[in-house]
N, C-alpha and C positions, 0 to 999 in steps of 0.2 A: 208605871203610871203614864198615861198619854199626855203629851204636851198639848196646850190649846193652840188654835190656829195662829194666834198672834206671835207665838214663839217659833213657828216653823221658819226655816230659811226659804225665802221666796226666790226661785231660780229663773234665769233666762238661759235657754239653751240655743246657742248659735250653731246651727247645723244639726238639728235634732234628728234628722233622718239618716245621718251617716253612722258609721260604726261606733264612734265615741258617743254620739248623741243618743242612739238607741240603747246603748249599755247604761248610760247615765239615767235614762228613763226606767230601766230595769231596777236600778238602785232606788229611785224615787218610789216606784211601785211597791218595793219591798219595805219601805219606811214612810208610809203616808203620814205618820205622826210627827216626822221630823222635817219633811220637805213638801212644798207646794210648787207647782209649775206656773209661773207668771207669764212667760213668753216662750214660744217656740218659733224657730225660723228654718227655712230650707231655701235652696236656690231654685230647684226644679221638681223635686219629688212631691208633687201635689197630693197624690193618692195616699202616701204614707203620712204626710202632714195632716190630712183630713182625719185619718184614723187616730193619730196621736191626739189631735184636738178633741175628738169625741171622747177619748178615754180620760184625758187629764183636765179638760175644760179650762185652759189658761185664760188669762185676761186678754192677751193679744196673740195673734198668729200672723206671721209675715212670710210671703212667698217672694223670692227674689225675681222670678220671671213674671213680668206684668201680664203676660197672656194667660196665666193660670188664675188670675184674680176672680173672674166670673165663676169658674168651677168651684173654687175654694169658698167664695162668699155664699154661693147657693147651697153648698153642702152643710155650711155651719149656720145658716140663717135662723134656725130655731134654738141656738145656743147663745148664752151671754158672752160672746167672744168677739172682740174687735178684729177685723180682718184688714190687712194692709198688703201692698204689693210694691215691688221695685227694690233694688239693692240699697238705695238711699234710705228706704224705710227701715231696713235692718239696722242701720246706724242710728236712725232717729229714735227708735223705741228704747235705746239704751238710756235715754233721758228720763224714763219713767221712775217716779219716786218709790214705787212698790217693788223694785228689784233689789235684793240683797246681794246676790252672787251671780256672776255671769260665767257660764261654761262656754269658753271660746273654742269651738270645735269645727269651725268652717275650714275648708281645705285651701291651703296656699295663700296667695296674696289677698284673697277676699276677706280674710280675717283681720287684717291690719286696721282698717278704718273703724269698724264697729268696736274693736277692742280699745282703741284710743279714745273713742267717745265714752265708753263705759268707765275708763280710768278718769276721764275729765269729770264725770258725774259721781265719782267716789265709790264705784261698785267694786267689791272684791272680785278678783279674776281667778278662775280655775282654768289654767291655760293648757289646752291640748293642741292648739294651732301653733306649732313650733315656728312656722314661717314668720309669724308676727315679730319674734325676736331676731330671726335670721335677717329679715329685711331691714329692720329699723330698731335694733336692740338698744342703741344709745338713747334714742328719742323716747322709746316706750319706758325704759327703766328710769330715765330722768323724770318723766311725768308721773310715774308711779311713786317714786320717792318724794317728789314735791307735794303730791296729794295724799301721802300716807296710805296709799292703796296696796294691800297685800296681793302678790301674784303667787298663786299656789300651783305648782307644776302637776300636770296630769300624766304626761309621758311616764311610762313605768321606770325608765332609767333616772329621770330627774326627780321623780317622787322618791325613788330609793335614796338618792343623794340627800334630798331634803330631810328624809327621815333619819338618815345617818348623822346629819348635822345637828339634830335636836339636842339642845343642852350644851353644845360645843361653842367655844369662843371663835370669832371670825378669823383670827390670825393663826389658828392651830392647824389649818389644812395645808398639807404639803402637795398633794395631788389627788385627783380622782380617777377612777377607772370606770369608763362606760362600757358595759358588756354588750356584745352583738351576737346574734344567733349565727351569723354568717349567711343567712338566707338560703334559698333553694339551690344556689350554684357554688356553694362552698366546696373547694377542692377540685373544681372543674378546670379545664384548660381554655386558653384564648380561642383555640379552634372551635371548641364546644360552644362558647358564648356567641360566636358569630352567627349561629343559626338557631338560637333559642327562640321559642315562640312566646306570644303573649300568655297563652294558657300555662306554660311551664313556669314562667316568671311570676305568675299570680298564685302559685302553689307554695305558700310559705309553710315551713315545717312546723312552726310552733304557734304563731299568732293568727288571729282572725282580724283582718283590717280591711280598709277600703282599698280600691284599686291603686290610687296614686301612691299611698304610703307603702303598699306592698311592693310596687315596682321600685320605689326608692330603697326599700330594704334589700331587694335583690341586687341592686347596683352599689350598695353601701352608701349611697347619697343620704339616706335617712340617718345613718350614723354620723355623717359629716354635718348634717343640719343640727343634730343633737349636740355635737361638739360646740357649735356656735351658740346654740341656745344655753348650754351649760356655762359658757364663758360669761354670758350676761346675767343669768340667774344667780350665779354664785361668785361673781367677780373674780374670775380666774384667767390667767394667761394661757395661750395655746399650749405651752410646754408643761402646764399643770394638768392637762387632760389627756389621758391615754385610752385608746380603744383596744379592747381585748375580746377576741372571739370566744364565746362560751355557748357551744351548740345546744346545751340542754335548757337554756333560758330560765334557770332557777335562781341564780344570783343576778339581781337586776342592775346593780352597780355597787361600787365600793368607794370609800374615802380612806386615804392614807394620811395620817396625821404626822406632825413634826417630830413626835417621839418614836415614830416607826410603826405604831400600831395601826391596824386596819379594821374598819367597820364595814360590814356587808349587809344589805337587805335582801332577803330571800322570800320566795313564794312561787306558787304555780304561775305559769304564764296566762294570766287572766286580767284583762284590762279593768274589770269591775273593781279590783282591789285598789289600784291607785285612784280611780274615780271616787270610790267610797271614802278613801282617806282625805282627798281634797274637799269633798262636800262636807265631811264631818269635822274637819280641822277647826280647833286644836285638839279635839277629842278623837277617840276611836269608836266606831259604831260596830257592834257585834253583827256578824253575818253568818249565813248558812252556806256560804260558798265552800266548794271542796277544799280539803286540807292537804297540805304537802306531806308525803310519807317518805322518809329517808330510804326505806327499803326499796322503793320504786326507782330510786336514782342512786345505785351503789357507787357510781363514778360521776364526778363533776370535772369536766376537762376544759382546758384553756389553750388558746393558740394565738399567734399574731395574725392580724388581718393581712391579706395579700394585696398590697397597694398597687402592684403592677397589674394584677388581674382586674382590680376594681379601682381605677384611678380617681373616681369621684371623691373618695375619702381624702385624698391628697389635695384635690382642688378646693375642698371645703376648708382645709387647714390654710391653704394659700390665701383664700379670700378673707379668712378671719385675721390672718397676719397683716394683710393689706389694710383692712379696716375701711372706714368711710362707707361708700356706696357699693363696694365690691361684692359683699355678700348678697346685696339686693340684686345685682346684675346676674350673679351666679344662680340665685334662686329662680329668677324669671326665665333664664335659659333652660333650667332644669324642668320647669313646669311645661314649657313648650315641647321639650324633648320627650318627656314622659307621655304627654298627650299624643305626640306623633308616633311613638312606639306602640301605644295601645291601639292606635288606628291602623297599624301595619304599614306606616309610611316610611319608617326607618328601622334599622336593626338595633338590637340591644347594645352592641358595642359602638354604635354611632353617637349615643347619648353623651359620653364624656367629651367627644370631639366637638360637639356643638357647644357644650358648656365652656370648654376651654377657649374656643374661638370668641365667644361673646365676652368673656372676661378680658381677653387681650384687647378687644375692640372698645371696651368701655373707658370713657374718660373718668379718671379717678377724682372723686370729690372727697376731700379729707374730712370735712365737717358738714355733712349734708343736712339741710332742712327737710321738712316733710315733702315739699314740692320737688326737691331733688330726688327723693326716693320714688315718687310717682313717675317722674320723667325717666329715671334710670330703668324702672320696671318696664315701661312702655317701649323704650328704645331697645332694651335687651331682648324683649319678646320679638320685636320686629327683626332684629339681627338674626335671631335663632331661626325664624321662619325663612328668611332670605337664604341663610346658609343651608337649610334643608333643601330648598329648591335647587341650589347649586350642586349639592351632593347628589340629588336625584336626576339632575340634567347636566352632566359634566360636558 
């Protein structure tokens, strides 16, 4: 039996034109009886945003780049859709009473401010923007707890942990295992990595993701960010989080309990599965997605990550152990480094050098306020750019 419109979950998709956003809209398209789209936003991809607005006819559409407003407004003038522009507008629309759940899928630092605003207004958060917790996990989780706002993880690894913890008591967790595919350069040498290209780094063996997260995956920084995210989501210490390379990407993560037993969540590497789980929580929504067949994967293998070859993972653990604003500084430097690599300005192996430099140069603030995070982000980005200039002009 179909639900009536008032029973539908009304969604705001922050970053609707990105990888997570487009797959979330696939889920909505498949379940029009369960979900309606209230808000969609993008920073620059005006053409795709127009196409999405015409298909889903949301209440409001926001383009972060103000220069796109005229084009967006003209294209949607015959639809009952409010059109806004500017990054501040992405934050402001989180105040709308008609939003039930916010899918936070913006890339990087851009996701922090609107997610905090959504929490302030009591919206349930489906969190795909891991940098929100990397940058300011203490602040975000404190506000979510104070407001009774659920934060539902969308990352496949954190969704796996979340599902494994269902029905378990909080004190029963001994440790968790975050699985990693190893990326396109697993098993390569330092010499090989010095000359890898943008194109080779973007060829992930298992997952289809946006450029930034794909490069992070290739450098293992993505796994480092996930370690930090997991520590905040599940209230874990760094030594309770272990990364293990699992090239097949079938076991998405595991929880080891104090009695020695382990739960694992398994499935094909398809981001629509954790998206569907987050949107449908606390229930499960039937899907027609492809099913896992054990005979297609006669062997599931595991190995330790090579921290010497991929130092970004160790840097993330160091930042988490330091606490305060250090993860924010690390993340900002990484955003600059990834962007520079994608532009061909630096080599793949230069990225951890830039990040480590910025971490060492950052003044440690043990208990930062929001303004401290903003300042740390800006300063670390500037330091990273300056260091790149020095590297390129010795």
